[in-house]
N, C-alpha and C positions, 0 to 999 in steps of 0.2 A: 504495499499501500503506499502509496505517495502522499507528501505533505499535505498537496491540496487535496487529497483524496478524502484523507484522515481530517483535516478542517471542515470541509464539507459535511461528513458526517457526525462529527461532533453535532455542527449547525443544526443539523438535519434533526440531531436528539434533541439539543436544546428548542427547537422549534414546535416539532411536532406533540411534546409532552406527554406522550404517550410511555407505556407499558409493552416493552415487545417480550416476546419470549425467544426470539430469535437475536442473531449478531446480522447488524446492516452490513452490506459488501455491495462493490460497486455493481453485483447485476442485481440489487433489489430494485425491484419494480415499483416505484411509489404510489401507482393507484392502487393494483392489486396486491403487493405483501403491505404497505403501509395504511392503504385508504385515505392517503392524502388528499387533498380537495384543493380547488383554488386558487382558494383564500391564503391556506396552509404553503401552497406553493410560492405565492408574492411573499409572504412574510419569510420565506425561507431565500428567497430571492434577494430581497432587500438587507437581510442579514450578510448574505454571501457579497455582495456590492460593497457593503461596509468593510467587511472583512478586506478582501482583496483590492480595493480600489477600483473597482470596475462599473460599467453600466452595460445593465441589459435591457432591452427593451421589452415590455411583455409579449408583444408579438412573438419571442423568439423562445417564448416559453411554451408554446403549443407542442412541439415537437420532443419536450421532455419527458422521459416514461423514467428513466432509471438513473441511479447515481450516477456510472459512468457517462451516461447522458450530460450529467450537471458537469462532472469532472472537464466532459471534451469541452464545452461550452465556454468552463472560465478559463480553462489553457489558452481557449482560442481567443479568448478577451484577452490575458495577460501578454500572449504574443503578439499582437496588434499593437497594445501599449508600447512593449518594448520598440517596435518597428516605429513606431510614431516617435519615440523616442530617440531611434538612431537617424532619423530623419532631418530632426532638427537641429 
C-alpha cells in the first residue's frame, strides 16, 4: 500500500464513521461494500482535496467506484500539479 492509498483509506474511515467487519483495500467498492452515498462521497473528496491540496470537480466523481479509482484520481491530480509547477 502506498502513502496516497493509506491516507485515502484513513480519510475514508474517518468520513463514513461506520463499523466495518472487513479491512478496506484498494479493491473495496464504495457502493457495494461500504454503502457510501453521494453525500458521503462529496464529504470524502472535500477531505481528500484538503489533505492533498488538489481540486476535483464534482463531475469527475461519477466514475469513482473503488478505493483504487480514488487513488488513481488523486495521483493524476498530483501529477498535474507537478507538471504545472515545472512549466512555470
